[in-house]
N, C-alpha and C positions, 0 to 999 in steps of 0.2 A: 731476340728470341733464340729461349734454350734449342740444342739439336742442330744438327746441318748434317747427318746422313739421313738423305731420305729416300733412297733409291739404290737398286743392285750396284755393288762396284766394278763400274768399267773394264777394270784391267783383271781383276780376281775373280770377276762372277760369283761375289759373294752379298747375300743381301743382310748389310752389316745391321740397318735400321731392326731388321726382324730378330737378328741374333742378339742385338741389344735388350731389346724387349720381354724374350722369351728368357734370357738372362735374369733380368731385374726380376723379374714376373715370379719366378720362382724362388729367389734370393728375398724378395717382399713377405711372400706367401709365409716362408718360413721365418721371417723376423716379428710379423705381425700377427701370427695366429693364434698366438696366447691372450694379446691383448684385445682381439675380435671377440676372444670367446667371452675374456671376462665383462666387456663392452656390454655382450649380449646377456651374460646373465643379469649385470646391473640393471638393464631395461626391464630386465624379467621380473627381476624383486624389486624394482619401483611398481610395477605394475599390479604385485601382487598384494605389496601394503597398502597402495590404494584403494583396492578392493577392499583388504579388510578394515582398513579407516572408514570406507563408507559404509559397512556393514555395522560397523561400531556406532558411527554417527547417525545411523538410524534409531538405535536404541535411545542415545541421549537425546533427541530430537521427540521421539515420541515420549520419553517421560517426562520433559518441561512442558512442552505443546499439549500435555492431558494432566500436568499437574500431579503426577502420581508421586512425586516426594512431598507433597503437602495433603493436607485434609480435604482440601477443598475439591481435590481431584477425584474424590470418592463421592460428593455430594449428587448423585445421581439420582435422576428422578424419571417417572412416566406419568401421564397425565391423561385422565380420562373423562370426558363429557358426555352426559346421559340427561335423559327427560323422563320424569314420571307424567309428562302429557304426549300422548301417543300423534299429536297434531305437529308438535315441534320436532323438527330435525337441527339436532344440536350445530352440525357441521354449516348449516346455514344461517347461523346467526353470528359463531365467532370459532376461529382456528387457535390453537394452543403451542408456544416454544418455549421452553425450557431452559434454563441456564442453571448456573449454580445460585441455589435458593438456601434460606434460612433454615426451610426445614416442610416439611410434608403437610398437607393441608385438604380441607372442603370447603367448599366455597359455592353460593347461589349465587348467580349470575342473571342481571337481566337488563336487556340493552333498549333503552327505549327511543334515541335517534341515533342516527349516524352523522358524521362529521361530514359539511358538506363544502365545496369551493363557491367562492362567492365569484358572480359573472355578473358583469354590465354589459349595455349596449348604448351606442350612438342611436341618434336620429338618423332618417334616410339621407342618405345622399343621391345623388343622379348619375353618378359616375366615379368609377373606384380606378379611374386610370389618369383623371385630368386633374392637374396642379390645384389645390386647395387654397394657395394665398395664406396660409396659416404659419407663422415661424415663432420659434423662441424654444424656451427649455420646459421641459415637464420633469417630474421626479417619481418615477415608479417604485414605490419602495425602497425610498432614497437612492435608487440608481438614476443617473442624468440620462434623458433622451433629447437631443436636439433635432427641433424639425425645420428644413428650408421651406419657404416661400413656395417651390417649384416640387414640393412634394404632392404626392397624389394619395389616395386615399390607402392603395396596396403598399406604396414606399413607407407608409406612417406606421403600418402593421410590420413591415419589415424594419423598422428601426427599434419600433418597442419587442420585438422577440429576440434581436441581438443587442439589448442592452442588458441582459442577465438580471432584470427585474423579479424574475419569480413568477411571470405572467406570461400567457400565451393570447396572441391577437390574431385575430381573422378576422377576412373581410365575408360577410354572408350577401350573398346574391339573391335578393327578394323576388324580385320578377326583373323586365326590362328596365335598365336605366331607375333600379331602387337597390341602394347596398347599405348595410350597416357596417359598422366596426364593433367586432365582440372583443371584448378582454375579461379571460377566466384566470385566478390567481391556480397557481400549480400548488401550492397548501391548501388544507382545509381548515376551517375553522372562523369564529368570529374576527372581523378585523386582520384577516389575511392578506389584503390589499389594499395598500394607501397609493391613491394619487393625488398630486397636487401640482400645483406650478411653481416652476423654477424662476419664473420669469414674471416680469409686470405685465406683461402679455396674459390674457386670460386663455391660453390656449386649451384646457380642458374645455373650459367653455364655449370655445368656438367649434371644438370638435366634438360637440352637442352631449360629453359625458358626464360634465359635470353643471348643475344649476347655479345661478348667480347667489343662491341663499347659503350665506355662511353662518358656521357652528364652532360651536368649542370643539377641537377635535380629541380631545383625550382631557376629560377631567374627572375629578373625584371630590365630590360635595361642592363646596365653593371655589376650588381651587382648579387652574388651568396647566397643562404639562405640555411642552413639545416632544416632538419626536426624542428616540434617543441617539446618543452621538457617542464616538469612540474616545474623544475628548475634549476637556472643557475650555482650554486656554487655546486651541487653534481655530484659525479663521473658518466659518461656517461655510462659507464658499468653497477652501479649500476641502475642505471634509467631504463635501457634496460633489465635488470634482466640477462645479458651475463654470461655464464658460465666461459669462459677464454678470458675475453677483450683484445684487440690487442694493443700491442704496437710498435712503431717505427719510421720511420722518412718519413714524407712526404716533397714535393717540391713544394716552391711556386716561379714562374717568377716573377718577377719585370720589370718596365718598362725600365730598363738598360738590360733587356733579360739576366739577370743572375738568376740562380736556388737558392734559399736559403733555407737550411736546417731547418725544424720545427720538432723537438722529441714530439711527444705526446704518451701517455700511458693512453688507456682509462679505465684502471682500477683505475686510481686516478686524472684524468683531468675533469673537468669541462668545461662547454660554456666558461667560465670566464677565466680559466686558459689557454685554447684554443688559446682566441682570443690574451691574453698577450703573449703566445709564439708566435705567426704571426706575433706581432706589434714589436717583440723584436729582430726578427729571423737575422736581419741586426746589428751583433756586438752591442746588445741592442737599436738598433735604429729600424725604419720601413722599409720595403722592399718599396724600390722605386715605389711610384705609387699606392699599395696596402695596404689598412685599414682594420682590422678586428675590428668586436665589437659586442656586444649582445642587439638584438632589443628586447624590452617588449611588449605583446601585452594583451589586457584585454576584453574579451567577455563574455556576459552572467554573469558576476561577477569571470570568471575564468581568472587567469593570466596565461600566458604561454611565453617562452622563444624561440629566435632561433638565431643562429651566423648569421653573415653578413659579406660577403668578396667582398669589394668595388672595383669595376674596374678588374674584372677578367673572364677568358672564362676557358674553358675545356682543351686548349692547355697549360695552366698554372699552371697547375696542374699534377703533378705525386704522386702516390699511389699505392706500390705492397702489401700491407698487408689489402687495402679496408677498411682503415679507414675513408677516406671520403665517403665513400659508406656507412657505419655505420653510421655517421652522418647525410648523408641523403643532401650532399653537392652534391656527383656526383651521378650518376645511369646508368644502363644499359638499353639498348633498349630491350624491347619484342622480343622474335625471331619468334615468332605464335602468332597473333592477331585473335581469333576469331572473337570478337566483340569488339569495342571502348567503353569506358565510353563515356556518351552524355547526356550534361543538357538537361532539358526541356525547351523549348522556347516557350512562349505566349504573345499576345497582348493585353492589356487589355486597351482602351479608344486611341489606337492608341501609347501607350508606351511598348516598346518590353522589357521584362522579362524573367532573365535565372533562373532555380532552379537544383537543385543537384537530387532531390526528384520529384515525381509526385504529391506528397501530399504537397502542397504550403499552410503555414499558416501564410504569412506575406505579402501576395499582396493588399487584403483587408482587413481593422482592423476586428479581431475578426470574421473571414470567412474562413472556410477551403475548398480550390479547392481539388479536388482530379482528376487529368490529367486521360484518361482512353483512349482517340484518338483525330485524328488532324480534324479538319476545315478549311484548307488553304485556303484563299480567301472566306470563307463564314461563317461568325461571327454569332454567338451566343448573344443572351440577358440576363443578369442577372437582374431580378428585386428582389431588397429588400424592403419590407415594413414592418409596423408596425402590429404586430399580436395581436387585442384585444382579438380574443377567446382563446388565450394562457393565457391572464391576469385572465378572465373569469375562467377559467379551474381551476388554481391557488388559486383563491378565494373560487371555492365551494370546491375544496379538503380541504382547509382551514376549512370551514363550516363545513364538514363533520368530522374532526378531533376534532372542537369543541365540535360539536353534542355528539360527543361519550362519552367525558369528561361530560357533563352536565346529559345524560343520565345514566352514569355510578354513578354519584351524586345521583342523583336522587332516584335510585334503591336502592342505600346505605342505604339511609335516609328515607328508607320505612318499612312498615309492613302489612303484611296478614295474615289472620287466625290466628290470636292470635299469629306469629311467627315476631319476627323484627330480620333486617339485621344487621351483627356485627357494623356498624358505625351508626346505627339509633341515632338520636339525636344530635352526633358529633357537636359540634360548627365551628370548623376546616373544616368541610365540609361547611357550610354554609359560612364561611369566603374566601375560595377558589371562590365558586360558586359567591359572589357579587366582588371577583376579576376582574372574567370574565366580568361579566356582566360591572362595570365600566370601563374598557378597551376598550370594545365596544361601549360605551356609549360617550366617551370622545369625544371632539370637537376640532376640527383646528382654534385656536386662532387669524383668519381672515375674513376678509371681503369678503367671495368667494360664490358662489353659492353651493358648494359643502362643509360642513365643518364637516359632521359626518359621520359613517356607515349607519345610516337610510337614508340619504340624496342619498347614492348610491345603496341602493337597499338591504340593510342587517339589519334586524330585529327581534325582539325576540317574540316567540310563547308562547299561556299561560304556557305550562311545563316548560318554560325556554330556551328551543333550539333554534338554529336561523331559519332563512329561508334566501333565497336569492332569489331577482326577476333579472334573468339572463339579460331580456330585458332592464329593470332601469340601470344594472351596464355597460351593454354594451353602451346603450345612452350616459351617463356620461362619459366613456371614449372616444366616439367618439366625444362627441362637448365640453370638457373641460378635455382633457388626462391629461395634467399636474395636476391640483386641484386633480382630482380623485386618481391618484395616490399618490399626497401626503397626501390624508385624509388615503388611504391603508398604507401607510408606516408609517406614526403616530400611525393609529390601530396596526399594527405589532409589532412595537417598543414597546409601552408600554404593549401589551400582552405580550411580549417576557421576559420584566424585571420583569412583576408581577408573571409569572409563573416559572422563573427562581430562585425567591424567595423561591418558593416550592420544586422543583426539584434538586436543586443543590446537587450533591451527596457528599457533603463535609459538607454544612452548610446549606444545605434548610430546611425547616421546619418539610416536610414529614420525612425527614432521622433523625428529632431529635425526631419526633413522634414515629418514629419505633425504635429509639434507646431504647425509655423512655418504651416501652411497651417488648423490648427484656429485660432490664434489670429486669423490674419487672417480666416477664416469668423465668429468673434466679433464682430470690429471690425465687418464686415457688418451682422451681425445688429442691432448697436447703432444702426448710421445709421439703417436700417430701422426700428426702432422711434422714432428721432428724427422720421425723416418721417411714422409715422403718428400720432404726438402733434401735429406742426404740422399734419397735414390735420385732425385733430380739433379743435383750437383755432380753425382756418379756418373749419369746420362751425358753430360757435358763433356764430362773429361774422358768416358769412352768413346764417345763422338768423334772428339778430336785426335786420339790415340788411331782409331781406324781409319781415321783420314789420312793420318800421315802415312800409315801401312799401306794404302791404297795407293798413296804419291811414291812410296820406296818400290813397290812391286810396277807402278807405270815406269818409272825411270829403270828400274831391273829389264823390263820385258825391251825398253828403247835400247838399252846397251847391247843386251843380248840379240836383239833385231840387227844392229849394225856389225856386231863382229859377225853376224853370220853372212851378211852382206859382202866383208872384206874379203872372209873366207873364200865364199864362192867366187868371187872377182878374182882372187889371187889363183885358185884353182884354172879357173879357164884360161889366165894368161901361160902357164904350162902347155 
């Protein structure tokens, strides 16, 4: 432990510890004054550069997020809905959201039906809390749900809801001791909810949701199809997440009226191996008149696969293990349909369009239609026009962001009442301000009416900030939209590229400046730490010296006292 002088000297009556502390504080203050001043200045500079960087980044983000350096950033439109029939309120039929679309247009729209979600119910159960003794797997939109024999109706609804199958299950209390299980699809449209047994036990039939009547689940002409799967070579049981995938023999009838055995094990068989098993079921040859294959489909960059059975109907298939149900080739009819799934139907300019959702994104390019009601035989009109006011608004916001930067630079590069701001006189500030000015002053190298920012109403004021003449800009957009947009696009492209050289978080010049300041601050801290260490060592030396001095004084005092005693004794003897 450094330091040994902790109290007043007993012999000298001097507070050595206080004396050392006062002396060192005075010396340390003198030794560290300039370093601490530089450290404070560095901290202020870092804060100032960070503030400016934030303002600059706001501009680059604004340009990129609004695509102002691209033509698409100026494809700004407004919409209007109206009806020539006073009995129709357009907002009660649909709403419109606009994005970047190919161009303006006028459309006549008639909504004849809205999309509806499918809803089914079970038969009546006499309890909602009693174990039903039903066990096995079902598939809800290909999401596995496993039931235990101890599950009640409430438990079953909870298991369905937690499966992520895109449905909502509830228990409806009809009266005392009368309950129904209701299942409703979260999505609207035809075929928005698929329920099938995932094991040999007919769980869905036991729950009174499906009948025992089988049908082809997906058919086109004389062909039957399975559900779609994400892979054609992986085991079906694995793709569906089944606990105990079924295995057994399905029978397929050929055109010779003979039933051929096809062995399938869903724990190991894929779509491809099942197709092969069917095609070789006739002693290694095809079943007469029946061909199996795997079809590949790609939509929105996603590839899926499905099993195809050509020239087949429900009477040609026998399956006592629900294997074909699990594959989605066959399925049972709903026992109690509360509401059938329904697609929305609407007419645009005489063209009938269907949609599984009431939110339509692909009917008119870049336009979202949200259907909320019908207007049969009473069409409403949708008018989409270019919106100059939105362009002016974006340019105004850009100018405001630019002025925030220029004002910040002006403030940083100023002094008042003898006090200078942290970046006063910094040449980098001047460089940034000049870059902004150059970007705005650049001209489009074309023989146009509008070739620069000033020609469309953007100009500099005396303090370097920008002003915008909204009337002049609006007029330029109205009289020559393309030239004006090209000027704005060129301005923003140049501005973005120049500013990115400053604000890039990895290699930008502001980052380099901040790194240099930080390195200098680190060096100062190291020097301050070295000074602290030096004074700590000095303290130890001084404490030892003063302790020795205190001992010397103590010894001297003892000698003095002895001599005095001797003199007094000798005086008395005389």
